[in-house]
PABA-407253 format. One record per residue (C-alpha): residue number from 1; residue in one letter; chain; x, y, z. Coordinates in steps of 0.02 Angstrom, whole numbers. Layout:
BEGIN
+------+------+-------+--------+--------+--------+
! resi ! resn ! chain !     c1 !     c2 !     c3 !
+------+------+-------+--------+--------+--------+
!  NUM !    A !     A !      X !      Y !      Z !
...
+------+------+-------+--------+--------+--------+
END
This chain:
BEGIN
+------+------+-------+--------+--------+--------+
! resi ! resn ! chain !     c1 !     c2 !     c3 !
+------+------+-------+--------+--------+--------+
!    1 !    M !     A !    201 !    571 !   1090 !
!    2 !    I !     A !    154 !    406 !   1008 !
!    3 !    A !     A !    336 !    360 !    982 !
!    4 !    S !     A !    367 !    363 !   1170 !
!    5 !    V !     A !    249 !    217 !   1200 !
!    6 !    N !     A !    343 !     64 !   1262 !
!    7 !    I !     A !    330 !   -105 !   1179 !
!    8 !    T !     A !    373 !   -268 !   1267 !
!    9 !    E !     A !    386 !   -435 !   1179 !
!   10 !    H !     A !    362 !   -608 !   1250 !
!   11 !    R !     A !    347 !   -786 !   1186 !
!   12 !    L !     A !    251 !   -927 !   1268 !
!   13 !    A !     A !    319 !  -1104 !   1273 !
!   14 !    N !     A !    194 !  -1156 !   1137 !
!   15 !    G !     A !    265 !  -1025 !   1018 !
!   16 !    L !     A !    135 !   -887 !   1036 !
!   17 !    R !     A !    218 !   -720 !   1010 !
!   18 !    V !     A !    150 !   -582 !   1122 !
!   19 !    V !     A !    171 !   -395 !   1099 !
!   20 !    L !     A !    111 !   -280 !   1239 !
!   21 !    S !     A !    105 !    -91 !   1246 !
!   22 !    E !     A !     39 !     11 !   1392 !
!   23 !    D !     A !    -54 !    171 !   1353 !
!   24 !    H !     A !   -153 !    246 !   1497 !
!   25 !    N !     A !   -225 !    395 !   1402 !
!   26 !    T !     A !   -396 !    313 !   1384 !
!   27 !    P !     A !   -475 !    173 !   1489 !
!   28 !    V !     A !   -487 !     48 !   1346 !
!   29 !    A !     A !   -385 !    -99 !   1284 !
!   30 !    A !     A !   -366 !   -168 !   1108 !
!   31 !    V !     A !   -336 !   -353 !   1078 !
!   32 !    N !     A !   -278 !   -401 !    905 !
!   33 !    I !     A !   -219 !   -571 !    847 !
!   34 !    W !     A !   -141 !   -600 !    676 !
!   35 !    Y !     A !   -126 !   -776 !    607 !
!   36 !    D !     A !      6 !   -801 !    474 !
!   37 !    V !     A !   -121 !   -870 !    351 !
!   38 !    G !     A !   -208 !   -791 !    203 !
!   39 !    S !     A !   -269 !   -833 !     31 !
!   40 !    R !     A !    -88 !   -859 !    -25 !
!   41 !    H !     A !    -86 !  -1017 !     84 !
!   42 !    E !     A !   -238 !  -1094 !      0 !
!   43 !    G !     A !   -201 !  -1236 !   -119 !
!   44 !    P !     A !   -296 !  -1285 !   -277 !
!   45 !    G !     A !   -479 !  -1315 !   -241 !
!   46 !    Q !     A !   -470 !  -1229 !    -72 !
!   47 !    T !     A !   -491 !  -1046 !   -118 !
!   48 !    G !     A !   -590 !   -944 !      8 !
!   49 !    L !     A !   -549 !  -1058 !    157 !
!   50 !    T !     A !   -465 !   -918 !    256 !
!   51 !    H !     A !   -614 !   -805 !    225 !
!   52 !    M !     A !   -732 !   -943 !    280 !
!   53 !    F !     A !   -641 !   -952 !    446 !
!   54 !    C !     A !   -670 !   -766 !    466 !
!   55 !    K !     A !   -853 !   -817 !    485 !
!   56 !    L !     A !   -832 !   -982 !    578 !
!   57 !    M !     A !   -728 !   -901 !    715 !
!   58 !    F !     A !   -883 !   -803 !    766 !
!   59 !    Y !     A !  -1004 !   -949 !    762 !
!   60 !    G !     A !   -961 !  -1032 !    925 !
!   61 !    S !     A !   -822 !  -1128 !   1012 !
!   62 !    A !     A !   -819 !  -1256 !   1153 !
!   63 !    S !     A !   -870 !  -1132 !   1288 !
!   64 !    V !     A !   -960 !  -1000 !   1186 !
!   65 !    A !     A !  -1109 !  -1055 !   1084 !
!   66 !    G !     A !  -1180 !   -976 !    928 !
!   67 !    N !     A !  -1167 !   -787 !    924 !
!   68 !    G !     A !  -1098 !   -780 !   1101 !
!   69 !    H !     A !   -932 !   -698 !   1055 !
!   70 !    F !     A !  -1022 !   -545 !    986 !
!   71 !    E !     A !  -1148 !   -543 !   1127 !
!   72 !    L !     A !  -1016 !   -548 !   1264 !
!   73 !    V !     A !   -902 !   -415 !   1190 !
!   74 !    Q !     A !  -1041 !   -296 !   1140 !
!   75 !    G !     A !  -1129 !   -325 !   1305 !
!   76 !    A !     A !   -970 !   -268 !   1392 !
!   77 !    G !     A !   -970 !   -107 !   1291 !
!   78 !    G !     A !   -839 !   -164 !   1165 !
!   79 !    S !     A !   -826 !   -181 !    977 !
!   80 !    L !     A !   -753 !   -322 !    873 !
!   81 !    N !     A !   -726 !   -386 !    697 !
!   82 !    A !     A !   -610 !   -486 !    586 !
!   83 !    T !     A !   -530 !   -469 !    415 !
!   84 !    T !     A !   -436 !   -579 !    293 !
!   85 !    S !     A !   -312 !   -536 !    157 !
!   86 !    F !     A !   -188 !   -618 !     42 !
!   87 !    E !     A !    -61 !   -629 !    184 !
!   88 !    R !     A !   -149 !   -639 !    352 !
!   89 !    A !     A !   -307 !   -666 !    451 !
!   90 !    N !     A !   -340 !   -553 !    600 !
!   91 !    F !     A !   -469 !   -549 !    738 !
!   92 !    F !     A !   -487 !   -401 !    855 !
!   93 !    E !     A !   -584 !   -322 !    997 !
!   94 !    T !     A !   -578 !   -155 !   1086 !
!   95 !    V !     A !   -654 !   -162 !   1260 !
!   96 !    P !     A !   -660 !    -59 !   1418 !
!   97 !    A !     A !   -497 !    -97 !   1506 !
!   98 !    H !     A !   -581 !   -189 !   1650 !
!   99 !    H !     A !   -651 !   -315 !   1525 !
!  100 !    L !     A !   -482 !   -360 !   1451 !
!  101 !    E !     A !   -480 !   -532 !   1532 !
!  102 !    L !     A !   -646 !   -573 !   1446 !
!  103 !    A !     A !   -576 !   -529 !   1274 !
!  104 !    L !     A !   -420 !   -634 !   1302 !
!  105 !    W !     A !   -521 !   -783 !   1361 !
!  106 !    L !     A !   -635 !   -772 !   1209 !
!  107 !    E !     A !   -489 !   -769 !   1087 !
!  108 !    A !     A !   -404 !   -914 !   1176 !
!  109 !    D !     A !   -563 !  -1016 !   1180 !
!  110 !    R !     A !   -588 !  -1011 !    993 !
!  111 !    M !     A !   -404 !  -1038 !    956 !
!  112 !    G !     A !   -400 !  -1190 !   1068 !
!  113 !    S !     A !   -573 !  -1264 !   1046 !
!  114 !    L !     A !   -653 !  -1203 !    884 !
!  115 !    L !     A !   -645 !  -1377 !    807 !
!  116 !    A !     A !   -760 !  -1443 !    943 !
!  117 !    A !     A !   -897 !  -1327 !    879 !
!  118 !    I !     A !   -877 !  -1353 !    690 !
!  119 !    G !     A !   -996 !  -1477 !    610 !
!  120 !    D !     A !  -1099 !  -1489 !    453 !
!  121 !    T !     A !  -1225 !  -1359 !    516 !
!  122 !    E !     A !  -1088 !  -1230 !    547 !
!  123 !    M !     A !  -1008 !  -1268 !    379 !
!  124 !    D !     A !  -1171 !  -1243 !    286 !
!  125 !    W !     A !  -1200 !  -1078 !    378 !
!  126 !    A !     A !  -1025 !  -1014 !    337 !
!  127 !    R !     A !  -1044 !  -1063 !    154 !
!  128 !    D !     A !  -1209 !   -969 !    142 !
!  129 !    V !     A !  -1136 !   -813 !    223 !
!  130 !    C !     A !   -986 !   -812 !    106 !
!  131 !    V !     A !  -1092 !   -845 !    -49 !
!  132 !    N !     A !  -1207 !   -700 !     -4 !
!  133 !    E !     A !  -1060 !   -587 !     32 !
!  134 !    R !     A !   -984 !   -627 !   -136 !
!  135 !    R !     A !  -1148 !   -587 !   -222 !
!  136 !    Q !     A !  -1170 !   -423 !   -129 !
!  137 !    R !     A !   -991 !   -359 !   -144 !
!  138 !    Y !     A !   -928 !   -436 !   -306 !
!  139 !    D !     A !  -1045 !   -525 !   -425 !
!  140 !    N !     A !  -1197 !   -410 !   -416 !
!  141 !    V !     A !  -1106 !   -243 !   -402 !
!  142 !    P !     A !  -1054 !   -139 !   -553 !
!  143 !    Y !     A !   -868 !   -168 !   -586 !
!  144 !    G !     A !   -870 !   -283 !   -434 !
!  145 !    T !     A !   -759 !   -418 !   -508 !
!  146 !    G !     A !   -635 !   -297 !   -585 !
!  147 !    F !     A !   -503 !   -314 !   -450 !
!  148 !    E !     A !   -520 !   -503 !   -453 !
!  149 !    K !     A !   -495 !   -508 !   -641 !
!  150 !    L !     A !   -342 !   -395 !   -635 !
!  151 !    T !     A !   -263 !   -494 !   -494 !
!  152 !    A !     A !   -281 !   -653 !   -594 !
!  153 !    M !     A !   -195 !   -567 !   -741 !
!  154 !    V !     A !    -49 !   -490 !   -645 !
!  155 !    Y !     A !    -13 !   -647 !   -543 !
!  156 !    P !     A !    -17 !   -794 !   -665 !
!  157 !    E !     A !   -104 !   -962 !   -647 !
!  158 !    G !     A !    -24 !  -1064 !   -508 !
!  159 !    H !     A !     45 !   -912 !   -417 !
!  160 !    P !     A !     -9 !   -901 !   -234 !
!  161 !    Y !     A !    -83 !   -727 !   -262 !
!  162 !    H !     A !   -178 !   -775 !   -420 !
!  163 !    H !     A !   -344 !   -782 !   -328 !
!  164 !    T !     A !   -417 !   -654 !   -207 !
!  165 !    P !     A !   -467 !   -692 !    -26 !
!  166 !    I !     A !   -653 !   -704 !    -65 !
!  167 !    G !     A !   -621 !   -865 !   -161 !
!  168 !    S !     A !   -743 !   -959 !   -272 !
!  169 !    D !     A !   -913 !  -1030 !   -231 !
!  170 !    A !     A !   -868 !  -1191 !   -320 !
!  171 !    D !     A !   -721 !  -1222 !   -204 !
!  172 !    R !     A !   -823 !  -1178 !    -50 !
!  173 !    N !     A !   -959 !  -1299 !    -99 !
!  174 !    A !     A !   -836 !  -1439 !   -135 !
!  175 !    V !     A !   -725 !  -1426 !     19 !
!  176 !    T !     A !   -756 !  -1559 !    151 !
!  177 !    L !     A !   -775 !  -1539 !    338 !
!  178 !    E !     A !   -614 !  -1637 !    368 !
!  179 !    Q !     A !   -518 !  -1524 !    248 !
!  180 !    V !     A !   -582 !  -1372 !    344 !
!  181 !    R !     A !   -530 !  -1449 !    509 !
!  182 !    A !     A !   -358 !  -1493 !    441 !
!  183 !    Y !     A !   -334 !  -1314 !    380 !
!  184 !    F !     A !   -375 !  -1247 !    552 !
!  185 !    R !     A !   -258 !  -1370 !    639 !
!  186 !    T !     A !   -118 !  -1317 !    521 !
!  187 !    Y !     A !   -129 !  -1128 !    529 !
!  188 !    Y !     A !   -236 !  -1066 !    674 !
!  189 !    T !     A !   -111 !  -1115 !    808 !
!  190 !    P !     A !     -8 !  -1021 !    938 !
!  191 !    D !     A !    157 !  -1043 !    847 !
!  192 !    N !     A !     81 !   -963 !    691 !
!  193 !    A !     A !      8 !   -810 !    777 !
!  194 !    V !     A !     52 !   -643 !    854 !
!  195 !    L !     A !    -58 !   -577 !    994 !
!  196 !    C !     A !    -48 !   -391 !   1027 !
!  197 !    V !     A !   -130 !   -297 !   1171 !
!  198 !    V !     A !   -122 !   -108 !   1177 !
!  199 !    G !     A !   -203 !     13 !   1298 !
!  200 !    D !     A !   -239 !     44 !   1481 !
!  201 !    I !     A !   -162 !   -119 !   1540 !
!  202 !    D !     A !    -46 !   -186 !   1672 !
!  203 !    T !     A !     89 !   -281 !   1577 !
!  204 !    D !     A !    122 !   -412 !   1711 !
!  205 !    Q !     A !    -63 !   -448 !   1741 !
!  206 !    T !     A !    -98 !   -454 !   1554 !
!  207 !    L !     A !     44 !   -576 !   1525 !
!  208 !    A !     A !    -19 !   -684 !   1668 !
!  209 !    W !     A !   -193 !   -693 !   1589 !
!  210 !    I !     A !   -118 !   -735 !   1420 !
!  211 !    E !     A !    -16 !   -875 !   1496 !
!  212 !    K !     A !   -170 !   -938 !   1589 !
!  213 !    Y !     A !   -284 !   -945 !   1438 !
!  214 !    F !     A !   -166 !   -975 !   1291 !
!  215 !    G !     A !    -23 !  -1070 !   1373 !
!  216 !    S !     A !   -104 !  -1241 !   1368 !
!  217 !    I !     A !   -150 !  -1234 !   1182 !
!  218 !    S !     A !    -39 !  -1350 !   1083 !
!  219 !    S !     A !     54 !  -1312 !    921 !
!  220 !    P !     A !     91 !  -1435 !    780 !
!  221 !    G !     A !    268 !  -1370 !    758 !
!  222 !    R !     A !    266 !  -1393 !    570 !
!  223 !    R !     A !    163 !  -1338 !    420 !
!  224 !    P !     A !    182 !  -1342 !    231 !
!  225 !    T !     A !    322 !  -1241 !    154 !
!  226 !    R !     A !    256 !  -1073 !    100 !
!  227 !    R !     A !    232 !  -1060 !    -88 !
!  228 !    D !     A !    354 !   -942 !   -172 !
!  229 !    G !     A !    277 !   -777 !   -227 !
!  230 !    S !     A !    427 !   -716 !   -327 !
!  231 !    L !     A !    398 !   -645 !   -500 !
!  232 !    P !     A !    501 !   -544 !   -624 !
!  233 !    D !     A !    503 !   -358 !   -585 !
!  234 !    L !     A !    406 !   -321 !   -744 !
!  235 !    I !     A !    266 !   -417 !   -828 !
!  236 !    G !     A !    354 !   -390 !   -994 !
!  237 !    R !     A !    200 !   -352 !  -1097 !
!  238 !    E !     A !     31 !   -270 !  -1083 !
!  239 !    L !     A !   -111 !   -388 !  -1037 !
!  240 !    R !     A !   -287 !   -339 !  -1088 !
!  241 !    E !     A !   -466 !   -394 !  -1065 !
!  242 !    A !     A !   -625 !   -310 !  -1123 !
!  243 !    V !     A !   -785 !   -333 !  -1023 !
!  244 !    E !     A !   -962 !   -295 !  -1079 !
!  245 !    D !     A !  -1075 !   -285 !   -928 !
!  246 !    Y !     A !  -1220 !   -197 !   -842 !
!  247 !    V !     A !  -1118 !    -48 !   -784 !
!  248 !    P !     A !  -1170 !    136 !   -779 !
!  249 !    S !     A !  -1024 !    200 !   -884 !
!  250 !    R !     A !   -867 !    152 !   -974 !
!  251 !    A !     A !   -715 !    123 !   -865 !
!  252 !    V !     A !   -531 !     86 !   -875 !
!  253 !    M !     A !   -448 !    -10 !   -735 !
!  254 !    A !     A !   -266 !    -63 !   -733 !
!  255 !    A !     A !   -145 !   -150 !   -617 !
!  256 !    Y !     A !     44 !   -129 !   -616 !
!  257 !    R !     A !    175 !   -237 !   -530 !
!  258 !    L !     A !    274 !   -136 !   -403 !
!  259 !    P !     A !    415 !   -171 !   -279 !
!  260 !    R !     A !    373 !   -273 !   -124 !
!  261 !    D !     A !    320 !   -195 !     39 !
!  262 !    G !     A !    465 !   -163 !    157 !
!  263 !    K !     A !    577 !    -97 !     19 !
!  264 !    R !     A !    620 !     87 !     -2 !
!  265 !    A !     A !    561 !     78 !   -183 !
!  266 !    C !     A !    388 !     27 !   -120 !
!  267 !    D !     A !    376 !    187 !    -18 !
!  268 !    A !     A !    431 !    286 !   -172 !
!  269 !    A !     A !    295 !    200 !   -272 !
!  270 !    D !     A !    167 !    244 !   -139 !
!  271 !    L !     A !    215 !    427 !   -155 !
!  272 !    A !     A !    206 !    418 !   -345 !
!  273 !    L !     A !     31 !    344 !   -343 !
!  274 !    T !     A !    -25 !    472 !   -213 !
!  275 !    I !     A !     34 !    616 !   -322 !
!  276 !    L !     A !    -41 !    540 !   -478 !
!  277 !    G !     A !   -207 !    480 !   -409 !
!  278 !    G !     A !   -225 !    505 !   -223 !
!  279 !    G !     A !   -376 !    618 !   -211 !
!  280 !    E !     A !   -451 !    770 !   -295 !
!  281 !    S !     A !   -287 !    867 !   -297 !
!  282 !    S !     A !   -196 !    730 !   -393 !
!  283 !    R !     A !   -130 !    744 !   -570 !
!  284 !    L !     A !   -249 !    618 !   -646 !
!  285 !    Y !     A !   -402 !    693 !   -562 !
!  286 !    N !     A !   -353 !    869 !   -617 !
!  287 !    R !     A !   -322 !    811 !   -796 !
!  288 !    L !     A !   -463 !    689 !   -829 !
!  289 !    V !     A !   -601 !    758 !   -717 !
!  290 !    R !     A !   -570 !    944 !   -702 !
!  291 !    R !     A !   -481 !    991 !   -863 !
!  292 !    D !     A !   -534 !    867 !   -998 !
!  293 !    R !     A !   -699 !    821 !   -916 !
!  294 !    I !     A !   -692 !    645 !   -985 !
!  295 !    A !     A !   -703 !    558 !   -817 !
!  296 !    V !     A !   -806 !    571 !   -658 !
!  297 !    T !     A !   -670 !    491 !   -552 !
!  298 !    A !     A !   -488 !    446 !   -571 !
!  299 !    G !     A !   -387 !    363 !   -434 !
!  300 !    F !     A !   -226 !    268 !   -406 !
!  301 !    G !     A !   -191 !    162 !   -253 !
!  302 !    L !     A !    -65 !     38 !   -185 !
!  303 !    L !     A !    -98 !   -138 !   -121 !
!  304 !    R !     A !     52 !   -175 !    -10 !
!  305 !    L !     A !    112 !   -355 !    -13 !
!  306 !    S !     A !    264 !   -427 !     72 !
!  307 !    G !     A !    270 !   -598 !    -11 !
!  308 !    A !     A !    248 !   -545 !   -192 !
!  309 !    P !     A !    261 !   -387 !   -298 !
!  310 !    C !     A !    142 !   -252 !   -239 !
!  311 !    L !     A !     -1 !   -199 !   -350 !
!  312 !    G !     A !    -33 !    -22 !   -411 !
!  313 !    W !     A !   -220 !     -6 !   -443 !
!  314 !    L !     A !   -289 !    122 !   -568 !
!  315 !    D !     A !   -476 !    156 !   -577 !
!  316 !    V !     A !   -552 !    281 !   -700 !
!  317 !    K !     A !   -739 !    298 !   -735 !
!  318 !    A !     A !   -793 !    390 !   -893 !
!  319 !    S !     A !   -900 !    544 !   -902 !
!  320 !    G !     A !  -1042 !    545 !  -1028 !
!  321 !    H !     A !   -992 !    455 !  -1188 !
!  322 !    A !     A !   -805 !    474 !  -1172 !
!  323 !    S !     A !   -718 !    323 !  -1247 !
!  324 !    T !     A !   -601 !    206 !  -1156 !
!  325 !    N !     A !   -469 !    251 !  -1286 !
!  326 !    A !     A !   -480 !    433 !  -1234 !
!  327 !    L !     A !   -465 !    385 !  -1051 !
!  328 !    E !     A !   -312 !    277 !  -1083 !
!  329 !    A !     A !   -229 !    410 !  -1191 !
!  330 !    A !     A !   -248 !    542 !  -1056 !
!  331 !    V !     A !   -184 !    424 !   -920 !
!  332 !    D !     A !    -33 !    372 !  -1024 !
!  333 !    D !     A !      7 !    553 !  -1065 !
!  334 !    E !     A !     12 !    596 !   -879 !
!  335 !    L !     A !    116 !    443 !   -836 !
!  336 !    I !     A !    245 !    482 !   -970 !
!  337 !    R !     A !    255 !    663 !   -914 !
!  338 !    F !     A !    276 !    610 !   -733 !
!  339 !    A !     A !    410 !    482 !   -776 !
!  340 !    T !     A !    504 !    615 !   -873 !
!  341 !    D !     A !    490 !    764 !   -757 !
!  342 !    G !     A !    445 !    683 !   -592 !
!  343 !    P !     A !    358 !    768 !   -448 !
!  344 !    T !     A !    381 !    950 !   -407 !
!  345 !    P !     A !    446 !    987 !   -231 !
!  346 !    D !     A !    273 !   1047 !   -181 !
!  347 !    E !     A !    190 !    889 !   -247 !
!  348 !    L !     A !    311 !    778 !   -152 !
!  349 !    E !     A !    289 !    878 !      8 !
!  350 !    R !     A !     99 !    866 !     -4 !
!  351 !    A !     A !    105 !    679 !    -38 !
!  352 !    Q !     A !    222 !    649 !    108 !
!  353 !    A !     A !    109 !    752 !    220 !
!  354 !    Q !     A !    -43 !    652 !    161 !
!  355 !    L !     A !     41 !    485 !    198 !
!  356 !    E !     A !    105 !    553 !    364 !
!  357 !    R !     A !    -71 !    604 !    417 !
!  358 !    E !     A !   -142 !    435 !    367 !
!  359 !    W !     A !     -4 !    344 !    461 !
!  360 !    L !     A !    -24 !    447 !    619 !
!  361 !    D !     A !   -213 !    424 !    612 !
!  362 !    R !     A !   -186 !    236 !    617 !
!  363 !    L !     A !    -66 !    247 !    763 !
!  364 !    A !     A !   -173 !    372 !    860 !
!  365 !    T !     A !   -295 !    238 !    922 !
!  366 !    V !     A !   -251 !     86 !   1026 !
!  367 !    A !     A !   -341 !    -24 !    899 !
!  368 !    G !     A !   -244 !     47 !    752 !
!  369 !    R !     A !    -79 !     32 !    846 !
!  370 !    A !     A !   -114 !   -149 !    893 !
!  371 !    D !     A !   -151 !   -190 !    712 !
!  372 !    E !     A !     10 !   -109 !    648 !
!  373 !    L !     A !    116 !   -193 !    781 !
!  374 !    C !     A !     44 !   -360 !    727 !
!  375 !    R !     A !     77 !   -319 !    544 !
!  376 !    F !     A !    260 !   -281 !    570 !
!  377 !    A !     A !    282 !   -432 !    684 !
!  378 !    V !     A !    199 !   -557 !    565 !
!  379 !    L !     A !    257 !   -491 !    396 !
!  380 !    F !     A !    428 !   -420 !    440 !
!  381 !    G !     A !    474 !   -505 !    603 !
!  382 !    D !     A !    494 !   -350 !    710 !
!  383 !    P !     A !    352 !   -245 !    785 !
!  384 !    Q !     A !    477 !   -108 !    827 !
!  385 !    L !     A !    486 !    -65 !    642 !
!  386 !    V !     A !    322 !     27 !    667 !
!  387 !    W !     A !    423 !    176 !    730 !
!  388 !    S !     A !    537 !    191 !    577 !
!  389 !    A !     A !    408 !    165 !    440 !
!  390 !    L !     A !    356 !    347 !    430 !
!  391 !    G !     A !    535 !    410 !    431 !
!  392 !    N !     A !    572 !    305 !    278 !
!  393 !    V !     A !    430 !    387 !    181 !
!  394 !    L !     A !    482 !    563 !    231 !
!  395 !    T !     A !    661 !    541 !    166 !
!  396 !    I !     A !    613 !    485 !    -10 !
!  397 !    T !     A !    682 !    605 !   -142 !
!  398 !    P !     A !    599 !    668 !   -303 !
!  399 !    G !     A !    728 !    569 !   -401 !
!  400 !    E !     A !    676 !    407 !   -318 !
!  401 !    V !     A !    493 !    439 !   -355 !
!  402 !    R !     A !    531 !    481 !   -536 !
!  403 !    A !     A !    640 !    325 !   -556 !
!  404 !    V !     A !    504 !    209 !   -490 !
!  405 !    A !     A !    375 !    286 !   -605 !
!  406 !    A !     A !    489 !    273 !   -756 !
!  407 !    R !     A !    526 !     90 !   -724 !
!  408 !    Y !     A !    359 !     20 !   -666 !
!  409 !    L !     A !    216 !    133 !   -725 !
!  410 !    V !     A !    236 !     82 !   -907 !
!  411 !    R !     A !    129 !     -9 !  -1033 !
!  412 !    N !     A !    230 !   -171 !  -1033 !
!  413 !    N !     A !    204 !   -189 !   -845 !
!  414 !    R !     A !     17 !   -183 !   -830 !
!  415 !    A !     A !   -146 !   -276 !   -849 !
!  416 !    V !     A !   -288 !   -170 !   -921 !
!  417 !    L !     A !   -473 !   -201 !   -900 !
!  418 !    T !     A !   -596 !    -98 !  -1002 !
!  419 !    Y !     A !   -783 !    -94 !   -969 !
!  420 !    E !     A !   -916 !    -60 !  -1100 !
!  421 !    P !     A !  -1098 !    -44 !  -1044 !
!  422 !    Y !     A !  -1225 !   -156 !  -1130 !
!  423 !    W !     A !  -1319 !     -2 !  -1185 !
!  424 !    D !     A !  -1172 !     43 !  -1298 !
!  425 !    S !     A !  -1167 !   -122 !  -1388 !
+------+------+-------+--------+--------+--------+
END
């Protein structure tokens, strides 16, 4: 059973928090380090800095030149990557268990010595990579900037979540090398990180390696006060923007403010969105795609956030020449009906089973478990909460789901983005 896996917690003298979990079912080990830094920490003119470090951390450190981090891990039969979000940056490897020391040394080397390898050449390379990624994933993709536009509407100007992690090219081009170095010295430090190792490990030996490689890295002991992400529960009015673009069909996207992650109401909202738009058995898909045939896809998802209201993300693409007004009318009709009648017992049971399967899938691998342990440690202060998260979801009642829908999935609590293709103008 996954829940029988032991977790031990340790803290080095420099503040690094360590979470270890032995699992001898497979001869692999997952190393995952979360830094408590994300786009919410970026000040004016510095958007995209965290994402830039997602690239720079793989471009060499004092002891590992160029692409050496990838070459060493992949040469040992492992896999690796990194991601950034509004609330954290994480770097991770999964390696054969007998190569665990290598993975730990690599992570420690870039935490402790990355600045020695960052110069103008590395900065120019990272800028180019991020600019190309933005073009490929956002600017030159149909509907690619939709989420960015909605985020900016739901979280007002000046709010730490107003901009998305990808940031702007203008800020990336303007930031100086010294600003980048100062950002690293502030946030990519032992006292601002959680290191989790899960898998076929010996706890004592692993801790000894961590002390050996990470123990001498210094921490600043202070950093800027985190900007407040608080907002009213409801937006208070409907925000709208119409976009005319080179897109294949009309579309309606919307974002709703929802309760913060870690609250019971957030789990209720997750179930509501799953019932309404979580796959081809959902209410919106059955109504708009199957019955009315005015859409080719209709989905509803949840972006969980711990430092600000969560975001409920609606995405509907039109079929044929169906109008955006028809799409919105059908969506609103289903939301009103759901807020009035709520989920049926069968719908709630299916949604809970769907979220349970997804949760267990994440915990079934050592890499997924390491990531979740880091998440609960960084965002909620306690990795042991990983074991109670599913139980909270499974005890939500139909009344709680209905109440969340009635309060939050309403017109005066959303930003709406409509797309019209150029060929219709």
